[in-house]
N, C-alpha and C positions, 0 to 999 in steps of 0.2 A: 353383301356381307351377312345379313340375316334376313330371312324372309318368313312370312306367315305360312304355317303348315295348313294345307287345305282341309285336312281331316280334324286336327286337334286345335287349331288356332294358335299354337305355340310357335316359338322361334326355332328356326332350323339353321344351324350353323354348318358351314362347309369350309373349315379352315385349311383343308388340304387341297382345295381347288387351285390355290395360288402356285402349287408345285406341278401342275399339269403341263406336259410338253405339248405345245401347239405349233402347227406349221405357220410360218409367216405369210406364205403365199398359197392361196388355194385352200381347199378343205378336204382333200383326199387323204388316203392313208399315209402315215409317216414312214418313210423308207430310210435307207442308209444315207442317201445324199439329199434328203429333204432339209431345207433351211428352216430351223425352228427358233423359238425364243431362246432356247439353250445356246444355239449357235451364235445368235446375236449378242447375248450377254457375255459369252466366253470371249468373243472378239473384242467387245468393249473393255473387258478386263485386261486383255493384252495391250490394247491401245492406252489404257490408263497407266499401265506399268511403263510403257515406252515414254509417255508424256512426263511421268514423274521422275524417271531415272535417266532418260536420255536428253529430251528436249530442254529440261530445266538446267542441265549441266553443260550444254554445248558452249555457252559463254561463261566459262569459269572465271570468277572474280574473287578478289580478296575480301570484299564486302559482299557476302552471298545474298541472293534474293531469297524470298520465302520458299520458292520451289527448290532452289539449290540447298537451302538449309534442311528441308525435309529429306531430300535425297541423301545428303551427307549424314544426317542423323540415322536414317534407316541403314545405310551402308555400315556405319560404325557399330550400330546395335547388333546386326547379324554377324559381322566380322568377329566381334568380341565373343559372341555366342559360340561360333565355330571354334575359335581358338581356345576358349575355356573348357568346352565340353569334349571336343574331339582331339585337341592338341594342335600344335603348330604344324605338324606334318600333314594336317588335313586342310590347310589353307588353300591348297591347289584346287580343292573341290568347292571353294567358296562361291564361285559364280553360279553353279547349279543350285546350291542351297539358297542363295540370295534370290534367284529367279523364282524358286518355289515359294519362298516366304512372301515376296511381293505379289505374286499372282494370286495366292490365296487371300492375302490381305485386301487387295483391290476387289476381288470377286465378292468377298464378304461385305465390304463397305458399299459397293454398288448395289448389292441386294437390299440395302436399307433405304434406298430411294423409293418413295411411294410409286407404285405401278411397275416397278422393275421385276426382274426374275433373279432369284438367288441360285446360281449354278452350283455352289458348294453344298446345297441341301440335297443334291441328287447323288445317290451312291454310284451311278454310272460315271460321274466326274471324280469323286473322291477315291473310288476303287482304282481308277487309272493312275491317279497321282501316287497312291500307296503302293501299287504294284510296280510302278516305275522305280520307286525308292527301293523296294524289296529286291527286285531283279538287279538293280545297279549295285547295291551293297553286297549281294551274294556273289555276283560275278567278280566284283572287285576283291572280295575276300579270298577267293580261290586264285585270282591272278597275282595278288600280292603275297599270299602265304602258302599257296599250294595246298597239300593235304593237311598242313598245320592249322588251316582254318577250321577243321573239324574239332580242334581242341576247344572251340567255343562251346561244344556240347558235352565235353568231358570235364567234370568237376574234380580236378586232381586233389584238391584240398579235403574232399569228403572221404569218409571211410570206404575202403575198397568194395565192401559188400553193397553199399548204397550207390556206387557210381553208375552201374548199368541202369538202375531205376531213374536216377537223376538225369542220365543221358536221354532217356525216352521223354521225360518231362521237358527237357531243354529243347529237343527237336520239335515237339508239339508246340511249345511256346514260340519257337522261332517261326514256324509256318502259320501261326495265328496272327503274327504281327501285322500283315497287311489288312486283315479283317478288322482288328481293333483300331488300327491306324485310320482306316477309312470311316468306320462307323462312328468313331468319336467326333470327327469333324462334321459329317453330315447330320448326325443325330442331334448334336447341340444346336446347330444352325436351324435345322428344321423345327425343333421344339420351340425355340424362341419366336420364330415367325408365326407359328401356329397359335401361340398364346396371344400375340399381338392381334391376330385376326379375330380371335374370340372376343377380346376386349372391344375391338372395333364394332363387332356385331351388337354388343350390349350398348354401345354408344348411341344406337338408334332409338333406344328406349328413354324417354324423357325422365323417368323416375330415377334411373341409375346412371344417366348420362355423365354427370360430373365425376362420379367414382370411376366409370369406365375410361374417361379421358385421362384421369390421373394414373390409372393402371397402364394405359397405352404409353403415356409419357415415361413412367418408371421402367416399363419393359423395353422401350426404345433405347433409353439410356443404358440399360443393362446389356442390350444387344450390341451397342457400340463397343462396350468393354469385351463382350464375348467374341465379337468379330476379330478383335486384336488378339485376345488370349488364344483362340483356336488356331489362328495362323502361327502364333508363337509355339504352342504345344506341338503342332504338326512338325514344325521346323526343328524344334529341339529334340524330338524323338528321332527325326532323321539324322541329326548329329550323333545321337546315342548309337543308332544302328551303324552309322559309318565308323564310329569308334570301334565297335565290335569287329567290323570287317578289317580294319587296319591293325587292331591289337586283339586277336581272338582268344588269347589264353586267359583263363580265369585267375 
């Protein structure tokens, strides 16, 4: 966590080392098919989603177990989000949005386990998720509306002279969506974990150890909240983008 510098005798912190991608087997260069810590924790996230949403609900009962209660609560929460933000005609896309929410949520919470790896702190993961949403809603927009989907970029309520300028701004804003969508998730998760690692480094010093431990506790509690909020924000933005695809007119 923290080590003595050979030249100056001070503390050297390396809070970003926890995000290093490492091969699970061997020490050679990492290739496309190399099994890494990212691969492991992505797989564990998928297993966690299956355990929470499938295995806990196979024996459905009128008096739900704890697992079934959590699954039903998550289901109702996301379903209401989709219905309220996107409209009832978007309920057919609920399975995709629900899967997206649960995967990000489980990946975020698994990353809070000491010694684990936070997959959603890597842009390689969040960019894929964001691009999947971007391509899906764009294709869906043209399939559902044809060329009328381009009305999303034409602000008909604005003065005629401003419409071309606003159209350019809308197009740029649209193509920036996957960038902001992915950076928001990865940046917030990465920042929180890095701060916790810095506090953990100070915990090695007896003088400030109690304060550092309090800082770790406070940041960990905050990260629990952030893990949920970031999954929620990513999902609700997906719903907003889906709404634009289904109802593109301003």
